[in-house]
Structure formats: structure tokens, C-alpha cells
C-alpha positions in Angstrom: 10.2 -0.1 -8.2 9.5 0.0 -11.9 12.8 0.1 -13.7 11.6 0.4 -17.4 11.9 3.8 -18.9 11.3 4.9 -22.5 11.4 8.0 -24.6 8.5 10.2 -25.4 6.4 8.4 -28.0 6.8 11.3 -30.4 10.5 10.7 -30.4 10.1 7.1 -31.5 9.1 8.1 -35.0 10.7 6.2 -37.8 11.9 7.7 -41.1 9.2 8.9 -43.4 9.5 5.8 -45.5 8.5 3.6 -42.6 5.0 2.8 -41.2 3.6 5.3 -38.6 4.8 4.7 -35.1 2.8 3.1 -32.3 0.2 1.6 -34.7 -1.2 -1.9 -35.3 -2.1 -3.4 -38.6 -5.1 -1.7 -40.1 -6.7 -5.0 -41.0 -6.7 -6.1 -37.3 -8.0 -2.9 -35.8 -10.4 -1.6 -38.4 -12.1 -4.2 -40.6 -14.1 -2.6 -43.3 -17.8 -3.6 -43.1 -19.2 -3.3 -46.7 -22.9 -2.8 -47.0 -25.4 -2.0 -49.7 -26.7 1.1 -48.0 -26.4 4.3 -50.0 -25.2 7.5 -48.4 -28.0 9.4 -46.8 -28.3 13.1 -46.4 -30.9 14.3 -44.0 -32.1 17.8 -44.4 -33.7 19.8 -41.5 -37.4 20.7 -41.9 -38.5 24.2 -41.2 -40.9 24.7 -38.4 -44.3 25.2 -40.0 -47.0 27.6 -39.1 -49.3 24.7 -38.5 -47.1 23.3 -35.8 -46.8 26.7 -34.2 -50.6 27.1 -34.2 -51.0 23.7 -32.6 -48.3 24.1 -30.0 -49.1 27.7 -28.9 -52.8 28.4 -29.4 -52.9 30.9 -26.6 -50.2 33.2 -28.2 -50.7 35.9 -30.9 -49.4 34.2 -34.1 -48.0 37.5 -35.5 -45.9 38.2 -32.4 -44.8 34.5 -32.3 -43.7 34.5 -35.9 -41.8 37.7 -35.4 -40.0 36.3 -32.4 -39.1 33.1 -34.2 -37.8 35.1 -37.2 -35.7 37.2 -35.1 -34.3 34.2 -33.2 -33.5 32.4 -36.4 -31.8 35.5 -37.9 -29.8 36.1 -34.8 -28.5 32.6 -34.7 -28.0 32.0 -38.4 -24.3 33.0 -38.2 -23.7 30.8 -35.2 -24.6 27.6 -36.8 -21.7 25.4 -38.2 -21.3 22.6 -40.7 -19.3 20.0 -38.6 -17.8 16.9 -39.9 -17.1 14.1 -37.4 -14.3 11.8 -38.3 -14.7 8.5 -36.4 -18.4 7.9 -35.9 -18.3 5.3 -33.1 -19.9 5.5 -29.7 -18.3 8.8 -28.8 -18.8 10.5 -32.1 -22.5 9.5 -32.1 -22.8 10.7 -28.5 -21.5 14.2 -29.5 -23.6 14.4 -32.7 -26.8 14.2 -30.7 -26.2 17.5 -29.0 -24.7 19.1 -32.1 -27.9 18.3 -34.1 -30.1 19.3 -31.3 -28.5 22.8 -31.4 -29.2 23.1 -35.1 -25.7 22.5 -36.5 -25.3 20.5 -39.8 -23.5 17.4 -39.0 -21.9 15.0 -41.4 -19.8 12.0 -40.6 -17.2 9.6 -41.9 -15.9 6.3 -40.4 -14.2 3.3 -41.8 -17.0 1.2 -40.4 -20.4 1.7 -41.9 -22.6 3.6 -39.4 -25.1 4.9 -42.0 -28.1 3.5 -40.1 -27.0 5.1 -36.8 -26.3 8.4 -38.6 -29.7 8.3 -40.3 -31.5 7.8 -36.9 -29.5 10.9 -35.5 -30.2 13.2 -38.4 -26.6 13.0 -39.6 -25.3 12.6 -43.3 -22.9 9.7 -43.4 -20.2 9.2 -46.0 -18.2 6.0 -46.2 -15.7 7.6 -48.6 -13.7 10.4 -47.0 -13.3 12.2 -50.4 -17.1 12.7 -50.5 -17.1 14.2 -47.0 -14.2 16.5 -47.7 -15.9 17.9 -50.8 -18.8 19.1 -48.6 -16.3 21.7 -47.3 -17.3 21.5 -43.6 -16.1 24.5 -41.5 -15.1 22.2 -38.6 -13.5 18.8 -38.6 -14.1 17.0 -35.3 -11.6 14.0 -34.8 -13.3 11.4 -32.7 -11.1 8.4 -33.3 -9.3 6.3 -30.6 -5.9 7.5 -29.4 -4.2 4.5 -31.0 -5.7 5.1 -34.5 -5.6 8.9 -34.5 -2.3 9.2 -36.5 -3.3 6.6 -39.1 -6.8 8.0 -39.6 -5.5 11.6 -39.9 -2.8 10.8 -42.4 -5.4 8.8 -44.5 -7.6 11.9 -45.0 -7.4 13.8 -48.3 -6.6 17.1 -46.6 -6.2 18.8 -50.0 -9.9 18.6 -50.6 -10.8 20.7 -47.5 -11.0 24.5 -47.6 -7.6 26.0 -46.7 -8.5 27.5 -43.4 -10.6 24.6 -42.0 -10.8 24.3 -38.2 -9.5 21.0 -36.9 -10.6 19.8 -33.4 -9.7 16.7 -31.6 -11.3 15.2 -28.5 -8.6 12.8 -27.4 -7.9 12.0 -23.8 -4.2 12.9 -24.2 -3.4 16.4 -25.5 0.4 16.8 -26.1 0.4 13.9 -28.5 -2.6 15.3 -30.3 -1.2 18.8 -30.5 2.1 17.6 -31.9 0.3 15.3 -34.4 -2.0 18.0 -35.7 0.8 20.6 -36.0 3.0 18.1 -37.9 0.4 16.7 -40.2 -2.0 19.6 -41.0 -1.2 22.4 -43.5 -0.1 25.5 -41.8 -3.2 27.5 -42.8 -5.5 25.1 -40.9 -6.8 26.3 -37.5 -6.4 23.9 -34.5 -8.2 23.5 -31.2 -7.1 20.6 -28.9 -10.0 19.8 -26.5 -11.1 17.1 -24.0 -14.7 16.9 -23.0 -14.1 15.1 -19.7 -17.4 13.2 -19.9 -19.0 10.5 -22.0 -22.2 8.7 -22.7 -22.4 7.1 -19.2 -21.3 10.0 -17.0 -23.2 12.6 -19.0 -26.4 10.7 -19.7 -28.4 13.3 -17.7 -26.7 16.3 -19.5 -23.4 18.1 -19.7 -24.1 20.7 -17.1 -21.2 21.1 -14.7 -18.9 18.8 -16.7 -15.4 19.9 -17.4 -14.5 20.8 -21.0 -10.8 21.4 -21.3 -9.3 23.2 -24.4 -6.4 25.0 -25.9 -6.6 27.3 -28.9 -3.4 25.9 -30.5 -3.5 27.9 -33.7 -6.3 30.2 -34.7 -5.9 32.7 -37.7 -6.1 36.4 -37.0 -9.2 37.0 -39.3 -12.3 37.9 -37.5 -14.3 35.1 -39.2 -11.8 32.4 -37.9 -11.8 33.9 -34.4 -15.6 33.9 -34.5 -15.7 30.3 -35.8 -13.5 29.2 -32.9 -15.8 30.9 -30.4 -18.9 29.5 -32.0 -17.6 26.0 -31.6 -16.6 26.5 -28.0 -20.1 28.0 -27.3 -21.6 24.6 -28.2 -20.3 23.2 -24.9 -20.7 26.4 -23.0 -24.4 26.6 -23.9 -24.9 23.1 -22.5 -23.5 24.2 -19.1 -20.1 22.7 -19.3 -17.4 24.1 -17.1 -15.0 25.7 -19.6 -11.4 25.2 -18.6 -8.7 26.7 -20.8 -5.3 24.9 -20.2 -2.2 24.2 -22.2 -2.0 20.6 -23.5 1.1 20.1 -21.3 -0.9 21.2 -18.2 -3.8 18.9 -19.1 -1.6 15.9 -19.4 0.2 16.6 -16.1 -3.2 16.8 -14.3 -4.8 13.9 -16.3 -1.9 11.6 -15.3 -2.9 12.0 -11.7 -6.6 11.8 -12.3 -7.9 10.0 -15.4 -5.0 7.5 -15.7 -4.9 6.6 -11.9 -8.7 6.3 -11.8 -8.6 3.9 -14.8 -5.7 2.0 -13.1 -7.5 1.5 -9.8 -10.7 0.6 -11.7 -9.0 -2.1 -13.7 -7.1 -3.5 -10.7 -10.4 -3.9 -8.8 -12.1 -5.3 -11.9 -9.4 -8.0 -12.1 -10.3 -8.9 -8.5 -13.9 -9.5 -9.6 -15.4 -7.4 -6.7 -19.0 -8.3 -5.8 -21.6 -6.5 -3.8 -22.1 -7.9 -0.3 -24.9 -7.8 2.2 -22.8 -5.3 4.3 -21.5 -2.9 1.7 -20.0 0.3 3.1 -20.4 3.6 1.3 -16.7 3.5 0.4 -17.1 0.0 -1.0 -20.1 1.1 -3.0 -17.9 3.9 -4.5 -15.3 1.3 -5.6 -18.0 -0.8 -7.3 -19.2 2.3 -9.1 -15.6 3.0 -10.2 -15.3 -0.5 -11.7 -18.6 -0.1 -13.5 -17.6 3.3 -14.9 -14.1 2.1 -16.1 -14.9 -1.4 -17.4 -16.9 0.0 -20.4 -13.7 1.4 -21.9 -11.5 -0.8 -23.9 -8.0 -1.8 -22.8 -6.7 0.0 -26.0 -8.1 3.2 -24.6 -6.4 2.6 -21.2 -3.2 1.7 -22.9 -3.4 4.9 -25.0 -3.6 6.9 -21.7 -0.5 5.2 -20.6 1.7 5.3 -23.6 0.8 8.7 -25.0 0.9 10.7 -21.7 4.5 11.1 -20.5 3.3 11.6 -16.9 1.5 8.2 -16.7 4.6 6.1 -16.1 5.6 8.3 -13.1 2.1 8.0 -11.6 2.3 4.1 -12.0 5.7 4.2 -10.3 4.3 6.3 -7.4 1.3 3.9 -7.1 3.6 0.9 -6.8 5.8 2.8 -4.2 2.6 3.7 -2.2 1.5 0.1 -2.2 5.0 -1.2 -1.1 5.2 1.5 1.6 1.8 0.5 3.0 2.7 -3.2 3.0 6.0 -2.4 4.9 4.0 -0.5 7.4 1.6 -3.3 7.9 4.2 -6.1 8.1 6.5 -3.9 10.3 3.7 -3.8 12.9 3.1 -7.5 12.6 6.8 -8.2 13.1 6.8 -6.1 16.3 3.7 -7.9 17.5 5.3 -11.3 16.8 8.5 -10.3 18.4 6.7 -9.3 21.7 4.9 -12.7 21.7 8.2 -14.6 21.3 10.2 -12.6 23.9 7.4 -11.4 26.2 6.4 -7.8 26.9 9.0 -7.0 29.5 7.1 -8.0 32.7 7.3 -11.8 32.3 3.8 -12.1 30.9 3.3 -13.5 27.5 0.4 -11.9 25.7 -2.4 -13.9 24.1 -1.5 -14.7 20.5 -4.2 -13.4 18.2 -3.2 -13.2 14.6 -5.8 -12.5 11.9 -8.7 -13.2 14.3 -7.7 -16.5 15.7 -6.2 -17.3 19.0 -3.4 -20.0 19.2 -4.7 -23.3 20.7 -8.4 -22.2 20.7 -11.1 -23.5 18.4 -12.4 -20.8 16.0 -16.0 -22.1 16.2 -17.2 -22.9 19.7 -20.7 -24.1 20.2 -23.5 -21.5 20.7 -25.9 -21.8 23.6 -29.5 -22.5 23.1 -31.6 -19.7 21.7 -28.7 -17.8 20.1 -29.8 -18.3 16.5 -33.4 -17.2 16.8 -34.3 -14.6 14.1 -34.5 -10.9 15.1 -37.8 -9.1 14.6 -38.4 -5.5 15.6 -41.6 -5.0 17.6 -42.7 -1.4 18.0 -44.9 -2.4 21.0 -41.8 -3.0 23.0 -40.7 0.7 22.8 -43.9 2.1 24.1 -43.4 1.8 27.8 -40.7 2.4 30.5 -39.9 -1.3 30.7 -38.2 -0.9 27.3 -35.7 1.6 28.7 -32.3 0.1 29.6 -29.3 0.9 31.8 -26.3 0.8 29.4 -22.7 1.0 30.5 -20.3 2.2 27.7 -16.7 1.1 28.2 -14.4 3.2 26.1 -15.9 6.7 25.7 -14.0 8.1 22.8 -15.6 9.5 19.6 -17.6 6.4 18.7 -18.8 5.8 22.3 -20.0 9.4 22.5 -21.6 9.2 19.1 -23.7 6.1 20.2 -24.4 7.7 23.6 -26.2 10.7 22.0 -28.9 8.5 20.4 -29.2 6.2 23.5 -29.9 9.2 25.7 -32.4 10.7 23.2 -34.3 7.5 23.3 -34.6 7.7 27.1 -32.0 5.1 28.1 -29.9 5.5 31.2 -26.3 5.7 30.0 -23.2 5.3 32.1 -19.6 5.6 30.8 -16.1 4.7 31.8 -12.8 5.4 30.0 -9.2 5.5 30.9 -9.1 9.1 29.7 -11.1 11.7 31.4 -14.3 12.5 29.4 -16.4 13.8 32.4 -17.1 17.2 30.8 -18.3 15.6 27.5 -20.4 13.1 29.4 -22.1 15.8 31.4 -23.1 17.7 28.2 -24.6 14.6 26.7 -26.5 13.7 29.9 -24.3 10.6 30.6 -23.1 9.6 34.1 -19.3 9.3 34.0 -17.1 7.1 36.1 -13.3 7.3 36.3 -13.1 4.0 38.2 -14.4 0.9 36.4 -15.3 -0.6 39.9 -17.8 2.2 40.4 -19.5 1.7 37.0 -19.8 -2.1 37.5 -21.3 -1.7 40.9 -24.2 0.3 39.3 -25.2 -3.0 37.7 -25.8 -2.0 34.1 -28.0 -4.5 32.1 -25.6 -4.1 29.1 -21.9 -3.5 28.9 -21.1 -1.9 25.5 -17.5 -2.2 24.6 -16.4 0.7 22.4 -12.7 0.4 22.5 -10.2 0.1 19.6 -9.6 -3.3 18.2 -5.9 -3.3 19.4 -6.8 -2.4 23.0 -9.9 -4.7 23.5 -8.0 -7.5 25.1 -6.2 -5.4 27.8 -9.4 -3.4 28.6 -11.7 -6.4 29.1 -9.0 -8.1 31.3 -8.8 -5.0 33.4 -12.6 -4.8 34.1 -13.8 -6.0 37.5 -16.5 -8.2 36.0 -17.0 -10.0 39.3 -18.9 -6.8 40.3 -21.4 -7.1 37.5 -24.6 -9.1 37.8 -24.0 -12.7 36.7 -26.1 -12.6 33.6 -24.9 -9.2 32.2 -25.2 -8.8 28.4 -21.8 -8.0 26.8 -21.9 -6.3 23.5 -19.0 -5.1 21.3 -19.0 -2.9 18.2 -15.6 -3.7 16.7 -15.1 -3.8 13.0 -13.9 -7.4 13.1 -16.1 -10.1 14.6 -14.4 -13.4 15.0 -11.7 -12.0 17.3 -14.1 -10.5 19.9 -16.4 -13.6 19.7 -13.6 -16.0 20.5 -12.1 -13.8 23.1 -15.4 -13.2 24.9 -16.3 -16.9 24.9 -13.0 -17.7 26.5 -12.6 -14.8 29.1 -16.2 -14.0 30.1 -18.0 -16.0 32.7 -20.3 -18.7 31.1 -23.5 -17.1 32.4 -22.7 -13.8 30.7 -24.7 -13.2 27.5 -22.7 -12.2 24.4 -23.8 -10.1 21.4 -21.3 -9.3 18.7 -22.3 -6.3 16.6 -21.0 -4.0 13.9 -22.7 -0.6 13.3 -21.4 -0.1 9.8 -21.5 3.7 10.1 -19.8 6.3 12.3 -19.9 10.0 13.4 -19.4 11.1 9.7 -21.6 8.7 7.8 -24.2 8.7 10.5 -24.3 12.4 11.2 -27.7 12.9 9.6 -29.3 9.8 11.2 -29.0 6.1 10.9 -31.8 5.4 8.6 -31.0 2.7 6.0 -27.5 2.2 7.5 -26.5 -1.4 8.1 -26.3 -2.8 11.6 -24.7 -6.3 11.6 -25.1 -8.7 14.6 -24.6 -12.2 15.8 -26.4 -13.5 19.0 -23.3 -15.5 20.0 -24.6 -16.6 23.4 -28.0 -15.6 24.8 -29.7 -17.4 27.6 -33.0 -19.1 26.8 -35.1 -17.6 29.6 -37.5 -14.8 28.7 -35.8 -12.0 30.5 -32.4 -12.5 28.8 -34.1 -12.9 25.3 -36.1 -9.7 25.9 -33.0 -7.8 27.0 -31.2 -8.8 23.8 -34.2 -7.8 21.7 -34.6 -4.4 23.5 -31.0 -3.6 22.8 -31.3 -4.4 19.1 -34.6 -2.3 19.0 -32.4 0.8 19.7 -30.9 0.5 16.2 -34.0 -0.8 14.5 -36.0 2.1 15.9 -33.5 4.6 14.2 -34.2 2.9 10.8 -31.1 0.7 10.6 -31.0 -2.2 8.2 -30.7 -5.1 10.6 -28.5 -7.8 9.2 -28.0 -11.0 11.2 -25.1 -13.1 10.2 -22.3 -15.2 11.8 -19.1 -13.5 12.8 -17.3 -15.7 10.3 -19.5 -14.5 7.5 -19.1 -10.9 8.5 -15.3 -11.1 8.4 -15.3 -12.8 5.1 -17.4 -10.0 3.6 -15.7 -7.2 5.4 -12.3 -8.2 4.1 -13.5 -7.8 0.6 -15.2 -4.5 1.4 -14.0 -2.6 4.4 -10.4 -3.7 4.5 -10.0 -3.4 0.7 -11.6 0.0 0.7 -9.2 1.3 3.6 -6.3 -0.2 1.7 -7.0 1.6 -1.5 -7.6 4.9 0.3 -4.3 4.6 2.1 -2.4 3.6 -1.0 -3.8 6.7 -2.8 -2.9 8.9 0.2 0.7 7.8 -0.1 0.5 8.6 -3.9 -0.3 12.2 -2.9 -3.4 12.4 -5.0 -4.7 16.0 -5.1 -7.7 17.8 -6.5 -7.0 19.4 -10.0 -8.9 21.9 -12.1 -10.1 19.0 -14.3 -11.3 16.4 -11.9 -13.3 13.6 -13.3 -16.2 11.9 -11.4 -13.9 8.9 -10.9 -11.1 11.2 -9.5 -13.6 12.8 -7.1 -14.6 9.2 -6.0 -10.9 8.5 -5.2 -10.4 11.9 -3.4 -13.4 11.1 -1.2 -12.2 7.7 -0.5 -8.8 9.1 0.7 -10.5 11.6 2.9 -13.0 9.1 4.4 -10.4 6.3 5.1 -7.4 8.4 6.3 -9.5 10.3 8.9 -9.4 6.9 10.8 -6.3 6.0 12.7 -3.7 3.6 11.3 -4.4 1.5 14.4 -7.9 0.9 13.1 -6.6 -0.1 9.7 -3.9 -2.3 11.3 -6.6 -3.9 13.4 -8.7 -4.7 10.4 -5.6 -6.5 8.9 -4.3 -8.2 12.0 -7.6 -9.5 13.4 -9.4 -10.6 10.2 -8.2 -13.9 8.9 -9.4 -13.0 5.4 -7.4 -9.7 5.1 -4.2 -11.2 4.0 -5.9 -13.0 1.1 -7.4 -9.7 -0.1 -4.0 -8.0 0.2 -2.4 -10.8 -2.0 -5.3 -10.5 -4.5 -4.8 -6.8 -4.8 -1.0 -7.2 -5.3 -1.6 -9.9 -7.9 -4.1 -7.7 -9.9 -1.5 -4.8 -9.9 1.2 -7.1 -11.2 -1.1 -8.5 -13.9 -2.1 -5.0 -15.0 1.6 -3.9 -15.3 2.4 -7.0 -17.4 -0.4 -6.1 -19.7 0.8 -2.6 -20.1 4.4 -3.4 -20.6 3.6 -6.4 -22.7 1.9 -4.3 -25.3 4.6 -1.6 -25.1 7.3 -4.3 -25.7 5.5 -5.6 -28.8 5.2 -2.2 -30.3 8.8 -1.2 -29.6 10.1 -4.6 -30.9 8.0 -4.0 -34.1 9.5 -0.6 -34.6 13.1 -1.8 -34.0 12.8 -4.5 -36.6 11.2 -2.0 -39.0 14.1 0.4 -38.6 16.7 -2.4 -39.0 15.0 -3.6 -42.2 14.8 0.0 -43.6 18.5 0.6 -42.8 19.4 -2.7 -44.4 17.5 -1.8 -47.6 19.0 1.7 -47.6 22.6 0.3 -47.3 22.0 -2.1 -50.1 21.0 0.7 -52.4 24.0 2.9 -51.6 27.7 2.7 -52.5 30.3 2.4 -49.7 31.3 6.0 -50.2 27.7 7.2 -49.9 27.2 5.1 -46.7 30.3 6.5 -45.2 29.2 10.0 -45.9 25.7 9.2 -44.4 27.3 7.9 -41.2 29.4 11.0 -40.9 26.3 13.3 -41.2 24.3 11.3 -38.7 27.1 11.3 -36.1 
């Protein structure tokens, strides 16, 4: 549990004689880059008649000119002179659209961006006095959160017109609102807004993107009200979803969306996630999250933390969720170990499988000849009745039924057995259902497909009357872990049974629209060398290849190593976020939508599945430790920066008080103490 608490950053302000709070030395953050470039002022060119004639030869020129004149006249009052303060990446990003809409854009930044401004059709001023004397109608503050106060207080506000409209685009709003109200003259208008998109997320346009705003202070005159509306129309015209919220509401929602999204993204970035040959859709979304958040600086993330009073609470909830999930996992492990030590109540000691390995059993037994031959799909095999197979499904729950539909559609004879009664479902699917495993085995299916849960696999296999099957039956599993079933089958199945370990990396939800391009991982653990057994294995694999699956052959050990970094980690993040109580908000970012989808997709699976991924994959514990280590490192980064700033402020206050006391007489000091107490 995080124990550190601190006051609202706005309450940490020093006396007016001290340096601004929560700021770093200007020489470190904003080095001035001098250049010999003169200020450039780019004037828009009128659309000439020659251009109109070239572009629209089929139209009547008089009518076109009239339409153009009317259009220009109707919009002349809706164009603004906008000054962008802070012409970095985000300021340049916004200026492109402002210029494209016809607004006059000027810019100032402490770094020389005159070349970038020239290319965008923007007039750049290195001296803020020159910009202010242009009397822009709107000032758009596009600085970083950390530098906003310093930059704002450095502007020669007295050179602006008295009723200028000030707008900020910071990602935290209560801080920005208080800062603008405290710093700006009372006759300045103020809009606090947050375009919840950037150069990466909005590279295809702003349509459907959230634009959050609060009209903090707008004068009653019609011209000022119209100017406010004209500015907001810039974003409305681009198709943004306009969301009017108070700054307090924004920060409450943003703490649970933007800050948590960046926190998860940075944790995963520290883990150095990499794409694998068996990526799941959930894992792909995590990789995208890392890509989207790694472009932002740590100072930006730190600003989200220190200037949003809700951020610390969300960090605490995230830590509590992670701790609760670990306790749930290790509580189940403790119960399993206790049963192994003391038996299960009937004198039988269960087999000791922990993280995929069985005690006293080699993890890499020898394969039989022919097992490692490469798989190649042959369409000719599917053209006659000899291709059709008799497949017995053991465990006819959701996943068994899901696979059976496609098997039946392809013309295979499907039999099923389960300890629960699914006879009605089987009948609807065209599957022969058996409530007694002996009856199913006596039908001599060519393939036994094990579709049980990970945790029940051992008991189910041991309960099967495998002596009633043909001696060379092909055993196939579809578990999400692979070393565990491989080792178990090799030990408990007769040596003349063939073994194929597979993992269809999709399910009823992700595969509801077909299996095309979905991964199917397999390992021919033990397949006899004679032609009949080789052909049977290939025919079973052809079922999935025929549906368009990406056939990935790899060893069970490789699978589990990749799956721990993708599937287990994906489920872990989804379950941690579930315990966080993450909910949809009116201002969801794309990253937040990713996390919400992750929660929905992972928590729809049972905890037993997640526990099985942990318990029966030897690599899972390492991933859990890496995730915990990344979280601890991220917290140290955050609180380390916070400590440095608070320490700096404390020493500044002490020095100021000391200087003050030296300049006053004892009587004046006593009177000062009485007033302040």
C-alpha cells in the first residue's frame, strides 16, 4: 500500500518572492537556440480567377465567382487571429488544421522553430513582445504541463488587448484553470480544453475524437461570446466529439483513463515486450499501447501524476489490485501444495505438477521417429471421403462445442463425451453424444481430442478406459499450456498411442467470424513412422489449415516461453485492471478503450483458466516477477522526482524565512508570528 500522501500542488506555492512551485531551472529545461533566421510573416494568397478556370472548366465562371464571394463573405467573421505559445510538436500539429481552415496563425516559442513555422504557413516570433503587439484574438497555450506556469508568467500580458481569449490544451485541467485565473487579468476570457488526441492517434483526422472543454470565464458581450463559439467550432467542424465538462470532472475521469493508460504502457515498456510468433489479439493490443505511450516524455507522464489530485489514488488502487491478484494466485498454489503434502483425503497422493513440470520426471523426453517432419497442407487430401475422420471429443463444454461445429461442417464424424450432460446441444450440432466414456471408446475413434480445462486434465485422462481404444489412437490436446500435457501424455498413455499437442490460439469469441489468419500452434510429440499414422496426423492438421489458420509448428517448450510473455501477461493485466474497477467514461482515449476491451476479453474466462496458465507454465512466475519489478521501478521514478521538487521547495522556503528574519527586528518577528498563527 502506498503510504506517501501530499497536498494539492496548488497549495505548495511559496511566497511571491520565491521561485514558482514545481518547476525546474529554465537553463536545464529550455535551452535557447539562437539562429540567424529573421522572423517570417507568411501572407495568404487569394484564389485567382486563373486557378478557378483551370480547376473548374465545366462550371459557369460567373456563378462560381458569385458562390465563392458569398462563401468568403459568410465566413469572414468566423476567422480568427490565433497565437500559439509553445510551438513544439503539439503546437505544430494543431497549427496545420488552423491554417487549413483559413485562420491566421502566429507562434512563439523559446526554441527557434521559424523553419517549421515557415513550412506550415505560420508567422514565428522569437520575442514574445513582438507577438503580443500583433494583438491576436486568441492565445493558445501549448506548453508542457511542467513549464506552463513559468511560460505564462514570462509573457508580457500588458501588451495584449484587454479582453483577449486565453485557451490552454493541457492534459490536466484543474491546475490549468487555477493557474489562468490567478495569473491573467480579470478582463481576459478563459477556456480550458483538452483535445484528447495527438499527432499519432489523429494522423487520419480528428473525426470522432473527444474534445473536452470548460468555458471558465467568458465576457457577456456578444462579440466575446461569438469569439468563444468560433474557436470551439474549429474542432466541431473537424468532426470532434464535443464534450463540455468541468475541469474537476475532467481530472476525475482522466485519472482513471489517461493516467492509468500511461502507467500500464510504461510498465510494459520497462518489461521490453516483443512480438512473438504466437501473438494473441490481447497481446497485440498491449504492444500497441506501449507504442502509443512511449512517444511521450517522462516529464509529460510525471505532469499527469503530480498535477492531477486523482492520480495518486489510482496508483494506489492499481497496486492494491496487483497485490490482491497475487494473493489469489498464491493462495491457490498454497492449497495445491498442502494437498500434495497431506494427501487428498482418500490416501492417494496426487501427481505433483508445478509450473508444467512433474516431480521426478524428465522435462524433455525423446521423440519417436518422424515426429519432427515439417507440416505442409495438401488440398488434394481433402477432396475424397478418405480424408474424413472419426473424432472423439472428450470434454464437450464451450470450446469443445465450438470446434465440433467446424468439424461437422467439414463432413467429419464427431462423437462426444463429457461428465456433464450435453446431449441436447450435441444433437443440434449433429454430434453423437455418449454419457459413458466406455461407449465412446468402443466406437474406436481415430482421434481423441481432449478439450478439458487445464486443472481437470489429469483426472479426466486417468478416468478414461483407454484400453478400449485402438492401440495406435491419436491423442490430441488443445490446452493453453503445452509442456504439461506433453509430459503427462508421454508418461500415462501407452507407448503405441500417437501424441499431437496443439493450441488453437482463438476461441468462440475471437473465432466467431471464421478462423482465417488465426494461429494454430502444434508439436508432433510422438507420431508413428508408418504411412497410415503419418497421414492421420496430417489429415487432422488439415482441418485447421483448410479454414485458413496460420499453422505454426514449434516445440512445447518454445510455446510456453512465448505464451508466458503474451497470453499469461495479457490475462494478468486484464485481471489487475478488473480489480481496479476501470470503467468507461465520457472522455475515453483510444488507450483506455484498449484497456477496457482487455478487461472484457480476459475476465470472460474463468479464474481456473488463468490459474492454470500460471500453475502449469514454468515461465509464468518469471513474468509475474518482471511485472512487479517494473511497477516498483515506475513508482520509484515518480516519487523520486516528487521528492526532489519538494526538497527544493522546502529549502527555498527555509532560506526565504531566514533572509526575512535577518531583515526584521525581534518585535516585528514576534508580530509576524502572531499574525501567522
